[in-house]
N, CA, C and O atoms as CSV, one atom per row, in Angstrom:
chain,resi,resn,atom,element,x,y,z
A,1,MET,N,N,5.849,26.799,-9.213
A,1,MET,CA,C,4.872,27.794,-9.387
A,1,MET,C,C,4.080,27.860,-10.158
A,1,MET,O,O,4.011,27.668,-11.372
A,2,ASP,N,N,2.995,28.355,-8.862
A,2,ASP,CA,C,1.403,28.078,-9.502
A,2,ASP,C,C,0.580,29.193,-10.290
A,2,ASP,O,O,0.071,30.177,-9.752
A,3,LEU,N,N,0.521,28.842,-11.847
A,3,LEU,CA,C,0.054,30.182,-12.225
A,3,LEU,C,C,-1.302,30.881,-12.044
A,3,LEU,O,O,-1.684,32.042,-12.186
A,4,LEU,N,N,-2.015,29.467,-11.591
A,4,LEU,CA,C,-3.851,29.959,-11.011
A,4,LEU,C,C,-4.102,30.389,-9.654
A,4,LEU,O,O,-3.457,29.915,-8.719
A,5,SER,N,N,-5.037,31.292,-9.487
A,5,SER,CA,C,-5.040,31.735,-8.595
A,5,SER,C,C,-6.360,30.966,-7.684
A,5,SER,O,O,-7.203,30.155,-8.068
A,6,LEU,N,N,-6.173,31.490,-6.562
A,6,LEU,CA,C,-7.647,30.951,-5.724
A,6,LEU,C,C,-9.011,30.344,-6.712
A,6,LEU,O,O,-9.630,29.404,-7.210
A,7,ASP,N,N,-8.818,31.901,-6.463
A,7,ASP,CA,C,-10.581,31.909,-7.136
A,7,ASP,C,C,-10.655,31.045,-8.426
A,7,ASP,O,O,-11.547,30.234,-8.675
A,8,GLU,N,N,-9.329,31.410,-9.398
A,8,GLU,CA,C,-9.585,30.704,-10.437
A,8,GLU,C,C,-9.378,29.128,-10.691
A,8,GLU,O,O,-9.506,28.629,-11.809
A,9,LYS,N,N,-9.014,28.330,-9.432
A,9,LYS,CA,C,-9.239,26.836,-8.985
A,9,LYS,C,C,-10.074,26.864,-8.450
A,9,LYS,O,O,-10.403,25.717,-8.149
A,10,THR,N,N,-10.872,27.742,-8.005
A,10,THR,CA,C,-12.129,27.494,-7.228
A,10,THR,C,C,-13.313,27.781,-7.998
A,10,THR,O,O,-14.247,27.076,-7.615
A,11,GLN,N,N,-13.631,28.590,-8.983
A,11,GLN,CA,C,-14.118,28.546,-10.522
A,11,GLN,C,C,-14.178,27.379,-11.326
A,11,GLN,O,O,-15.131,27.036,-12.026
A,12,ILE,N,N,-12.636,26.541,-11.117
A,12,ILE,CA,C,-12.428,25.506,-11.748
A,12,ILE,C,C,-13.649,24.265,-11.399
A,12,ILE,O,O,-14.511,23.627,-12.003
A,13,ILE,N,N,-13.041,24.414,-9.896
A,13,ILE,CA,C,-13.799,22.607,-8.958
A,13,ILE,C,C,-15.427,23.455,-9.200
A,13,ILE,O,O,-16.382,22.679,-9.200
A,14,ILE,N,N,-15.717,24.756,-9.372
A,14,ILE,CA,C,-17.578,24.800,-9.466
A,14,ILE,C,C,-17.275,24.024,-11.381
A,14,ILE,O,O,-16.324,23.316,-11.714
A,15,ARG,N,N,-17.616,24.162,-11.643
A,15,ARG,CA,C,-17.246,23.891,-13.129
A,15,ARG,C,C,-17.657,22.531,-13.367
A,15,ARG,O,O,-18.621,21.838,-13.693
A,16,GLN,N,N,-16.357,22.497,-13.015
A,16,GLN,CA,C,-17.015,20.297,-13.146
A,16,GLN,C,C,-18.262,19.990,-11.888
A,16,GLN,O,O,-19.440,19.814,-12.203
A,17,THR,N,N,-17.858,19.967,-10.686
A,17,THR,CA,C,-18.344,19.589,-9.400
A,17,THR,C,C,-20.421,20.643,-9.821
A,17,THR,O,O,-20.933,21.565,-10.457
A,18,ASP,N,N,-20.678,19.704,-9.013
A,18,ASP,CA,C,-21.816,20.709,-7.997
A,18,ASP,C,C,-21.269,21.123,-6.839
A,18,ASP,O,O,-22.179,21.496,-6.099
A,19,TYR,N,N,-19.950,21.263,-6.203
A,19,TYR,CA,C,-20.170,22.095,-5.102
A,19,TYR,C,C,-19.701,23.180,-5.096
A,19,TYR,O,O,-18.644,23.545,-5.611
A,20,SER,N,N,-20.553,23.854,-4.435
A,20,SER,CA,C,-20.692,25.674,-3.483
A,20,SER,C,C,-19.321,26.584,-3.662
A,20,SER,O,O,-18.256,26.010,-3.888
A,21,GLU,N,N,-19.347,27.146,-3.619
A,21,GLU,CA,C,-17.337,28.287,-3.213
A,21,GLU,C,C,-16.864,27.670,-2.401
A,21,GLU,O,O,-15.906,26.900,-2.474
A,22,ALA,N,N,-17.908,28.136,-0.976
A,22,ALA,CA,C,-17.562,27.461,-0.172
A,22,ALA,C,C,-17.150,26.276,-0.075
A,22,ALA,O,O,-15.998,26.132,0.335
A,23,THR,N,N,-17.872,25.189,-0.384
A,23,THR,CA,C,-17.055,23.797,-0.080
A,23,THR,C,C,-15.757,23.412,-1.298
A,23,THR,O,O,-14.855,22.609,-1.058
A,24,ALA,N,N,-15.891,24.117,-2.520
A,24,ALA,CA,C,-14.859,23.871,-3.560
A,24,ALA,C,C,-13.276,24.632,-2.523
A,24,ALA,O,O,-12.113,24.249,-2.399
A,25,LEU,N,N,-13.743,25.347,-2.193
A,25,LEU,CA,C,-12.870,26.391,-1.200
A,25,LEU,C,C,-12.309,25.116,-0.257
A,25,LEU,O,O,-11.246,24.498,-0.311
A,26,GLU,N,N,-13.549,24.975,0.685
A,26,GLU,CA,C,-12.760,23.967,2.068
A,26,GLU,C,C,-11.488,22.269,1.249
A,26,GLU,O,O,-10.449,21.761,1.671
A,27,LYS,N,N,-12.494,21.943,-0.176
A,27,LYS,CA,C,-11.982,20.633,-0.880
A,27,LYS,C,C,-10.187,21.507,-0.700
A,27,LYS,O,O,-9.246,21.455,0.092
A,28,LEU,N,N,-10.525,22.222,-1.939
A,28,LEU,CA,C,-9.284,22.582,-2.415
A,28,LEU,C,C,-8.014,22.982,-1.276
A,28,LEU,O,O,-6.793,22.881,-1.402
A,29,VAL,N,N,-8.634,23.348,-0.423
A,29,VAL,CA,C,-7.110,23.559,1.025
A,29,VAL,C,C,-6.809,22.448,1.959
A,29,VAL,O,O,-6.022,22.512,2.903
A,30,GLU,N,N,-7.775,21.046,1.468
A,30,GLU,CA,C,-8.120,19.961,1.368
A,30,GLU,C,C,-6.727,18.924,1.108
A,30,GLU,O,O,-6.064,18.138,1.786
A,31,CYS,N,N,-6.729,19.432,-0.274
A,31,CYS,CA,C,-5.701,19.077,-1.680
A,31,CYS,C,C,-4.567,19.615,-1.813
A,31,CYS,O,O,-3.529,19.156,-2.289
A,32,ASN,N,N,-4.723,20.292,-1.514
A,32,ASN,CA,C,-3.065,20.876,-0.552
A,32,ASN,C,C,-2.763,22.050,-2.031
A,32,ASN,O,O,-1.734,22.084,-2.706
A,33,GLY,N,N,-4.417,23.200,-2.272
A,33,GLY,CA,C,-4.188,23.458,-3.615
A,33,GLY,C,C,-4.542,23.238,-5.099
A,33,GLY,O,O,-4.929,24.019,-5.968
A,34,ASP,N,N,-4.156,21.290,-5.101
A,34,ASP,CA,C,-4.408,20.833,-6.992
A,34,ASP,C,C,-6.083,20.914,-6.497
A,34,ASP,O,O,-6.507,20.377,-5.474
A,35,PRO,N,N,-6.965,21.756,-7.522
A,35,PRO,CA,C,-7.913,21.902,-7.948
A,35,PRO,C,C,-8.117,20.293,-8.734
A,35,PRO,O,O,-9.227,19.778,-8.593
A,36,ILE,N,N,-7.027,19.499,-9.570
A,36,ILE,CA,C,-7.416,18.170,-10.597
A,36,ILE,C,C,-7.636,17.195,-9.236
A,36,ILE,O,O,-8.526,16.344,-9.216
A,37,LYS,N,N,-7.086,17.330,-8.555
A,37,LYS,CA,C,-6.907,15.929,-7.684
A,37,LYS,C,C,-8.564,15.980,-6.505
A,37,LYS,O,O,-9.194,14.944,-6.294
A,38,VAL,N,N,-9.098,17.682,-5.745
A,38,VAL,CA,C,-10.445,17.731,-6.105
A,38,VAL,C,C,-11.120,17.008,-6.719
A,38,VAL,O,O,-11.585,15.959,-6.275
A,39,ILE,N,N,-11.391,17.710,-8.525
A,39,ILE,CA,C,-12.580,17.194,-9.219
A,39,ILE,C,C,-12.130,15.250,-9.177
A,39,ILE,O,O,-13.009,14.389,-9.154
A,40,LYS,N,N,-10.526,14.911,-9.175
A,40,LYS,CA,C,-10.669,13.924,-9.214
A,40,LYS,C,C,-11.737,12.527,-7.435
A,40,LYS,O,O,-12.269,11.419,-7.512
A,41,LEU,N,N,-11.648,12.911,-6.954
A,41,LEU,CA,C,-11.751,12.619,-5.549
A,41,LEU,C,C,-13.807,12.895,-5.350
A,41,LEU,O,O,-14.673,12.379,-4.644
A,42,TYR,N,N,-13.785,13.914,-6.356
A,42,TYR,CA,C,-15.271,13.766,-6.184
A,42,TYR,C,C,-16.046,12.963,-6.702
A,42,TYR,O,O,-17.197,12.673,-6.373
A,43,MET,N,N,-15.026,12.356,-8.045
A,43,MET,CA,C,-15.651,12.408,-9.195
A,43,MET,C,C,-15.707,10.267,-8.490
A,43,MET,O,O,-16.517,9.369,-8.721
A,44,GLY,N,N,-14.327,10.310,-7.582
A,44,GLY,CA,C,-14.013,9.304,-7.738
A,44,GLY,C,C,-12.975,8.800,-7.959
A,44,GLY,O,O,-12.713,7.623,-7.713
A,45,ILE,N,N,-12.437,9.382,-8.316
A,45,ILE,CA,C,-10.999,8.242,-9.237
A,45,ILE,C,C,-10.810,7.751,-8.097
A,45,ILE,O,O,-11.514,7.757,-7.088
A,46,ALA,N,N,-9.652,7.250,-8.349
A,46,ALA,CA,C,-8.253,7.049,-7.155
A,46,ALA,C,C,-7.008,7.868,-7.617
A,46,ALA,O,O,-6.810,8.488,-8.662
A,47,GLU,N,N,-6.660,7.782,-7.121
A,47,GLU,CA,C,-5.219,8.001,-7.614
A,47,GLU,C,C,-3.693,6.924,-7.464
A,47,GLU,O,O,-3.335,6.437,-6.392
A,48,LYS,N,N,-2.951,6.721,-8.812
A,48,LYS,CA,C,-2.480,5.188,-9.163
A,48,LYS,C,C,-0.842,5.565,-8.258
A,48,LYS,O,O,0.005,6.457,-8.248
A,49,LYS,N,N,-0.986,4.857,-7.894
A,49,LYS,CA,C,0.045,4.383,-7.237
A,49,LYS,C,C,1.528,3.435,-8.425
A,49,LYS,O,O,1.288,2.374,-9.001
A,50,THR,N,N,2.694,4.047,-8.502
A,50,THR,CA,C,3.406,3.471,-9.386
A,50,THR,C,C,3.940,2.571,-8.853
A,50,THR,O,O,3.749,2.493,-7.639
A,51,LEU,N,N,4.597,1.788,-9.341
A,51,LEU,CA,C,4.802,-0.108,-8.470
A,51,LEU,C,C,6.527,0.454,-9.165
A,51,LEU,O,O,6.948,0.808,-10.267
A,52,PRO,N,N,6.949,0.317,-8.151
A,52,PRO,CA,C,8.468,0.527,-9.092
A,52,PRO,C,C,9.171,-0.630,-10.105
A,52,PRO,O,O,9.389,-1.795,-9.772
A,53,VAL,N,N,9.440,-0.096,-11.281
A,53,VAL,CA,C,9.723,-1.302,-11.786
A,53,VAL,C,C,11.082,-1.583,-11.785
A,53,VAL,O,O,12.137,-0.950,-11.750
A,54,LYS,N,N,10.546,-3.265,-11.856
A,54,LYS,CA,C,11.896,-4.462,-11.369
A,54,LYS,C,C,12.533,-5.121,-12.946
A,54,LYS,O,O,11.869,-5.455,-13.927
A,55,SER,N,N,13.472,-5.144,-12.831
A,55,SER,CA,C,14.738,-6.536,-14.042
A,55,SER,C,C,13.488,-7.337,-13.724
A,55,SER,O,O,12.368,-7.127,-13.260
A,56,LEU,N,N,14.283,-8.467,-14.243
A,56,LEU,CA,C,14.237,-9.593,-14.812
A,56,LEU,C,C,14.973,-10.708,-13.841
A,56,LEU,O,O,14.672,-11.811,-13.385
A,57,ASN,N,N,16.033,-9.868,-13.780
A,57,ASN,CA,C,17.093,-11.007,-12.498
A,57,ASN,C,C,16.470,-10.089,-11.125
A,57,ASN,O,O,16.763,-10.808,-10.170
A,58,GLN,N,N,15.833,-8.985,-10.639
A,58,GLN,CA,C,15.545,-8.302,-9.742
A,58,GLN,C,C,14.332,-9.367,-9.061
A,58,GLN,O,O,14.232,-9.934,-7.973
A,59,GLU,N,N,13.289,-9.303,-10.587
A,59,GLU,CA,C,11.730,-10.311,-9.843
A,59,GLU,C,C,13.009,-11.989,-9.852
A,59,GLU,O,O,13.310,-12.473,-8.760
A,60,ILE,N,N,13.386,-12.412,-10.732
A,60,ILE,CA,C,14.546,-14.167,-10.433
A,60,ILE,C,C,15.030,-13.845,-8.988
A,60,ILE,O,O,15.066,-14.854,-8.282
A,61,TYR,N,N,15.448,-12.586,-8.312
A,61,TYR,CA,C,15.940,-13.573,-7.273
A,61,TYR,C,C,15.072,-13.017,-6.111
A,61,TYR,O,O,15.379,-13.205,-4.933
A,62,LYS,N,N,13.854,-12.247,-6.543
A,62,LYS,CA,C,13.077,-11.917,-5.840
A,62,LYS,C,C,12.093,-13.221,-4.984
A,62,LYS,O,O,11.881,-13.352,-3.778
A,63,GLN,N,N,11.570,-14.179,-6.316
A,63,GLN,CA,C,11.076,-15.519,-6.072
A,63,GLN,C,C,11.866,-16.464,-5.892
A,63,GLN,O,O,11.448,-17.613,-5.750
A,64,ILE,N,N,13.310,-16.119,-5.860
A,64,ILE,CA,C,14.219,-17.322,-5.194
A,64,ILE,C,C,14.245,-16.852,-3.903
A,64,ILE,O,O,14.414,-17.685,-3.013
A,65,ARG,N,N,14.110,-15.658,-3.604
A,65,ARG,CA,C,14.280,-15.501,-1.976
A,65,ARG,C,C,12.647,-16.530,-1.270
A,65,ARG,O,O,12.488,-17.619,-0.720
A,66,GLY,N,N,11.712,-15.349,-1.726
A,66,GLY,CA,C,10.111,-16.273,-1.105
A,66,GLY,C,C,10.718,-17.906,-0.852
A,66,GLY,O,O,11.086,-18.330,0.244
A,67,LYS,N,N,10.721,-18.737,-2.222
A,67,LYS,CA,C,11.176,-19.947,-1.792
A,67,LYS,C,C,11.893,-20.270,-1.074
A,67,LYS,O,O,11.284,-20.918,-0.222
A,68,LEU,N,N,12.936,-20.222,-0.850
A,68,LEU,CA,C,13.729,-20.170,-0.169
A,68,LEU,C,C,13.139,-20.474,1.458
A,68,LEU,O,O,12.948,-21.499,2.112
A,69,ASP,N,N,12.871,-18.182,1.857
A,69,ASP,CA,C,12.501,-18.807,3.289
A,69,ASP,C,C,11.696,-19.663,3.329
A,69,ASP,O,O,12.112,-20.725,3.791
A,70,ASP,N,N,9.937,-19.609,2.798
A,70,ASP,CA,C,9.624,-20.865,2.673
A,70,ASP,C,C,9.977,-21.880,2.817
A,70,ASP,O,O,9.156,-22.637,3.335
A,71,SER,N,N,11.177,-22.390,2.502
A,71,SER,CA,C,11.422,-24.111,2.669
A,71,SER,C,C,11.919,-23.365,4.507
A,71,SER,O,O,11.342,-23.806,5.500
A,72,ILE,N,N,13.051,-22.218,4.634
A,72,ILE,CA,C,13.543,-22.969,5.864
A,72,ILE,C,C,12.609,-22.605,7.243
A,72,ILE,O,O,12.977,-22.729,8.411
A,73,ARG,N,N,11.200,-22.086,6.722
A,73,ARG,CA,C,10.010,-21.234,7.973
A,73,ARG,C,C,9.750,-23.010,8.136
A,73,ARG,O,O,9.823,-23.652,9.184
A,74,SER,N,N,9.378,-23.620,6.527
A,74,SER,CA,C,9.160,-25.228,6.566
A,74,SER,C,C,9.703,-26.184,7.325
A,74,SER,O,O,9.201,-27.180,7.845
A,75,TYR,N,N,11.124,-25.630,7.324
A,75,TYR,CA,C,12.357,-27.110,7.660
A,75,TYR,C,C,12.456,-26.777,9.681
A,75,TYR,O,O,12.764,-27.643,10.500
A,76,ASN,N,N,12.018,-25.002,10.083
A,76,ASN,CA,C,12.310,-24.800,11.424
A,76,ASN,C,C,10.791,-25.298,11.793
A,76,ASN,O,O,10.607,-25.405,13.006
A,77,LEU,N,N,10.089,-25.500,11.270
A,77,LEU,CA,C,8.744,-25.591,11.590
A,77,LEU,C,C,9.216,-27.668,12.227
A,77,LEU,O,O,9.107,-28.338,13.253
A,78,LYS,N,N,9.604,-27.806,11.148
A,78,LYS,CA,C,9.830,-29.130,11.301
A,78,LYS,C,C,11.103,-29.965,12.892
A,78,LYS,O,O,11.078,-30.609,13.941
A,79,GLN,N,N,11.437,-29.706,12.527
A,79,GLN,CA,C,12.465,-29.228,13.131
A,79,GLN,C,C,12.188,-29.198,15.112
A,79,GLN,O,O,12.846,-29.768,15.983
A,80,GLU,N,N,10.627,-28.044,15.274
A,80,GLU,CA,C,10.667,-28.178,16.498
A,80,GLU,C,C,9.841,-28.995,16.709
A,80,GLU,O,O,10.008,-29.491,17.823
A,81,GLU,N,N,8.656,-29.564,15.957
A,81,GLU,CA,C,7.441,-30.562,16.171
A,81,GLU,C,C,8.789,-32.120,16.486
A,81,GLU,O,O,8.754,-33.143,17.170
A,82,LYS,N,N,9.622,-31.604,15.720
A,82,LYS,CA,C,10.690,-33.371,16.506
A,82,LYS,C,C,11.380,-32.997,18.098
A,82,LYS,O,O,11.343,-33.715,19.098
A,83,LEU,N,N,11.892,-31.879,17.977
A,83,LEU,CA,C,12.039,-31.384,19.367
A,83,LEU,C,C,11.719,-32.068,20.362
A,83,LEU,O,O,12.419,-32.690,21.160
A,84,LYS,N,N,9.623,-31.806,20.219
A,84,LYS,CA,C,8.936,-31.384,21.431
A,84,LYS,C,C,8.745,-33.193,20.774
A,84,LYS,O,O,8.246,-33.828,21.703
A,85,GLU,N,N,8.874,-33.724,20.083
A,85,GLU,CA,C,8.436,-35.321,20.071
A,85,GLU,C,C,9.220,-35.870,21.046
A,85,GLU,O,O,8.949,-36.786,21.822
A,86,GLU,N,N,10.493,-35.048,20.902
A,86,GLU,CA,C,11.722,-36.081,20.990
A,86,GLU,C,C,12.104,-35.539,23.405
A,86,GLU,O,O,12.818,-35.967,24.312
A,87,ILE,N,N,11.330,-34.736,23.267
A,87,ILE,CA,C,11.097,-34.373,24.741
A,87,ILE,C,C,10.283,-34.678,25.391
A,87,ILE,O,O,10.428,-34.473,26.596
A,88,ASN,N,N,9.186,-35.237,24.961
A,88,ASN,CA,C,7.751,-35.878,25.563
A,88,ASN,C,C,8.294,-37.280,25.556
A,88,ASN,O,O,8.032,-37.942,26.560
A,89,THR,N,N,8.992,-37.844,24.624
A,89,THR,CA,C,9.290,-39.202,24.555
A,89,THR,C,C,10.069,-39.378,25.811
A,89,THR,O,O,9.848,-40.259,26.642
A,90,ASN,N,N,10.997,-38.469,25.883
A,90,ASN,CA,C,11.973,-38.584,27.437
A,90,ASN,C,C,11.376,-38.834,28.111
A,90,ASN,O,O,11.532,-39.836,28.809
A,91,LEU,N,N,10.114,-37.774,28.235
A,91,LEU,CA,C,9.852,-37.766,30.013
A,91,LEU,C,C,8.792,-38.824,29.553
A,91,LEU,O,O,7.805,-38.246,30.009
A,92,LEU,N,N,8.343,-39.832,29.041
A,92,LEU,CA,C,7.511,-40.715,29.876
A,92,LEU,C,C,8.653,-41.940,30.180
A,92,LEU,O,O,8.650,-43.041,30.732
A,93,GLN,N,N,9.791,-40.925,29.363
A,93,GLN,CA,C,10.526,-42.989,29.652
A,93,GLN,C,C,11.837,-43.010,30.738
A,93,GLN,O,O,12.722,-43.817,31.022
A,94,ASN,N,N,11.366,-41.399,31.256
A,94,ASN,CA,C,11.937,-41.446,32.230
A,94,ASN,C,C,11.081,-41.277,33.759
A,94,ASN,O,O,11.598,-40.778,34.759
A,95,GLU,N,N,9.690,-41.799,33.690
A,95,GLU,CA,C,9.146,-41.596,34.573
A,95,GLU,C,C,8.808,-43.082,34.995
A,95,GLU,O,O,8.156,-43.301,36.016
């Protein structure tokens, strides 16, 4: 439920910025009727992005998973290089 009228919101924006009434109304529409958002955009204040709270166990498993992924990626690259080397060796021997 919105307690402020559109005119009241534009007046708040005009008082806090140097926008004209038309610009304030336009920016208010862009920000879905939120005068606080308009003022924050005017001042260059970025919206905070809340990160999900992780428990200690979640963070531990995330670190373990990352380490295991790196290890298997490294192992697969080594195996691929080894296989290429064996193929090249066999091709040279057969010539």
